N, C-alpha and C positions, 0 to 999 in steps of 0.2 A: 614512450618505451613500451615494449611488449614483454610478456612473461615467456618463459621457456616452454618448449614443446612437451608432448605427452610423456616421453621417456623421462625427462627431467622431473616432471610433476610426480610420476609414480615413484621415482627414486627418493625424492624428498619426503613424500607421504609415508613411505615405508621406514625411513630413517628417523623422522621426528617423533618425539614422545608428545603426542597431542594432549594427553591428560596432564602431564607435567607442565606443559605450556599454559594450559587453562588455569592450573593452580597458581601459576606465576602471574596471572592477570594478562597473559599474552605479551608480556614484556620481552623485547628482543634485544640482544646485545648489539653493539655497533658492529657493522660489517656482516650482519645476518643476510642470508640470501633471500631477501624479501620477495623478489619476483617468483622464485620457485615455490616459496611457501604459499603465495597467493594462488598459483596454479594448482598446487596440491589441495588447497582448501576448496577450490571450485570443484575438483574431482570428488571430494567428500560430500558435496551438497547433494549428489545423486545417491548417496548411501541409503540403504533401507534401515540402517541402524540409527535410531533417533539421537543417541549420544554423539556419534561421529558427525552427524549432520548439523544438529542444533547447538550442542554445547561446545563443540570443537570448531567446525568449519565456519558456520555463520557467526558464532561469537567472536572468533578470531578476526574475521573480515570486518565485522561491525566495530570492534575495538580499534583496529588499525585505521579504519576510515574516520571514526570520530576523533581520534587523537591527531590526525594529520599525517600519519606515517605513510599513507597511500596517496597523498596529494600529487606526487609525481606520476602516479600510475592511474589517476582518476578516470581518464578517458578509457583506458584499457579495461579497467575493472567494470565500468558501466557497460562497455561493449560486450564483455563476456557475460554479464548478467542478462543483458538484452537477448543475446543469442540463446542462452540457456532457457529462456521462456518457451522455446520450441522443443525442449528435451523430451524424450519418450517417457521418462519417469515423472510422475506427478510431484514427488517430493523435490525433485530438482527444479521444476517449473515454479513451484510455490516458494521455495527458499531463494531462488534467483530474484523473485519479486522483492523479498525482504532486503536482499543486498542492493538491488537497484534503488529502493527507497533510501537506504543509507548513503548511497552515492549522491542522490539528489539533495539530501539534507546537507551533506558536506559541501556540495558545490554552491548551494544557496548562500553559504558563508564565505567561501574562498573564490568563487566565480572563475573557475579554470576551464569550464566547458563551453564549447561554441553552441550557437543556436541550432545548427544542423544536427548535432548529436542529440540534443534534447528533443527535437522534433522526431528524430528516428526512434529514439527509445520510447517516447510517448506513444508512437504508432504501434511499436511492437507490444507494449504493455496493453494497449486497447484491444488489439487483435486477440492476444492471449486471454485477457480477462473476460471478454464477452463470449469467447468460444470454449473456455475451460469447462469440461463436463464433470470432472471429479471434484466435487465440493465437500467431500468428507472433512470433518474436523479432526477428532482424535481417532486413531485406528490402532487397535491392539497389534503389537508387533512392529508397527511403523512409527508410532508416536503422532505428534501433531503434523498434519498436512496443511489444512486451514487456508486453502487458496483464496477463498472469498475474503477472508480478513486480510491476508497479505497483499492482495491486489488493492484493497482499499487503502492500505498503508502507502502504496505508491501514489495513489490519487491524492492523499493528504500532503505528501511531499511535493508533488507537482503543484498543488494549490498554493503552497508557500513559496515556490521558487519565483524570485523577482523577475526572471527573464521571460516568463510566459505572458503572451499577449491575451487580449480579451478573447479572440477567436480560439486560441489554444486552451484557455481556461474553460470556455463553453464546451469544447470538445471533451475535456475531462468529465464535465458534468453529464454530457450525453452518454459517455461510456458507463458511468455509474448507473444511469437510468436504464440503459440497455441491459446491464447485468441484472438489475432488479426485475426485469420483465421475464426472466427465464431462470427459475429456480426449481430443482427437482424435489426438494423437501424444505421444511421450515428450519432455518438455522437456529441454533440454540446456544452458541458459545460466544456471545457478546459481539457477533458480527454486525448487528445493527448499530452499535456504538462506533465501530470502526468506520462504517460507511457514512454515518451521520457526522462524525468528526471531519472527514474529508469534505463533505458538502458544506459544513459550517465554515471551515477555513477558506474554501473557495468563494462562498457567497459573501464573505467579508471583504474580498478584494475590491478596491475602488473601480477596477475595470469592468466589473459585473454590474450592470445597470438595473434599476427597478423593473423595466420591462423584461429583462432577462430572467429575473426572479419570478415574475408573474407567469412567464411562459413555462419555466421549469416546474413551478408548483402545480400548474395545470396538468402537466405530464405526470407528475407524481400522484395527483388526485385521481387521474384516470386509472391508475393501477389498482386502487382500492374501491372505485365506484362499483357498488354491488349491482348485480342483476336481480330484478324483482323475484323474490321467492327462492333465490338460490343461496347456498352456503358460500361463505367467503373462501377464496382460493388461497393457496400458499403464497402466491405473489402478493395478493391484497393484504394478507395478514402481516407479511414481513415489511411491505411498504409502509404500513401504519406504524410498525415498530420503529423503523428508521426515522419517520417523521416525528414520533414522540421523543426519540433520543435527540434529534436535531432541535426540538423545542427546548430541551434542557440546556443545550449549549447556547441557544439563542437567548436564554434567560440568564445563565450563569457564566458564560464564557468557557474556556478550556485551558488546560495546561499540560503540555506534553512533558514527559519525564526529563528533568534536567534543563528545561527551557523556560523562558519567561512566560507569564500568563498571557493568554489571548483574550482580550476583553470582549464581552458581548456588545453588539451594536445597539443603538437606541431601539426601544421596543417597536416603534412603527416601521423600522427597516426590515426586520426579519420575523420577530416574534408574532406580531399581529397578523401579517399575511399568512404565516404558517398556521396560526390558530383558525383563521378563516377557512383554510383548506381542510384542516382536520375536522371541522364541523360537518363536512359532508360525509365523514366516516362515522362520527358519533356526535349527534347534535347537542351535546351538553357542554362543549368547550365554550368558554366565555367570549363575548364579542370584544 
């Protein structure tokens, strides 16, 4: 099923009391016009007002996706989010990524989406994530933009999706590496943890082989390998931060909010190879 057109979205957006809906936990009565509400929420994702975008539109869509209210519309919601990754407003692109991550998380549980849709959306995400130029985090007057972190959230959900093949998983990893190669400034708002979490969840997949890990760690190490007598670059500094955060996950595991813990693999699988790579950045890491 598809949601209604632009006229219907604007009409619902103007009629609904979004703040009251938020205070009610986005609970909807039976018979609510959910397709029109979804369309209106997508329109609000482009809003320059942080409250409308973050606390109303995204929160509503995330709540309805998690609860299963949008299972019937899952394909359409994912398609809308994928298309919005090319929107002119950075806030729309960034929050579309968050919605896409929620769609992927839901489908990993209910498996309603076909392989073709997943491949298409992964491709749209990869093109946007590598090419996104606006990597600001918090902006006065706009609130959180945080495209670097939100794109990593999509990678984390792709890493957990059981339908992805080894080739597709390695493509996700390659996208993360490509994003790391091009940073205008050093991120400071926990972005390294979000990227490291995605890498951790992906590298735990049985489809990813030890040679795959060796290859990727070599690419990661190349990002921080210093030139003699030269100061460390933004890319090198952030790559080391991501690797250190990944080392924590490799040792302790992880737990996404509301989900079961994800155990760390045995030390020889990830922790020891990662330590070996980090020794090239700072030679005091233990063998």
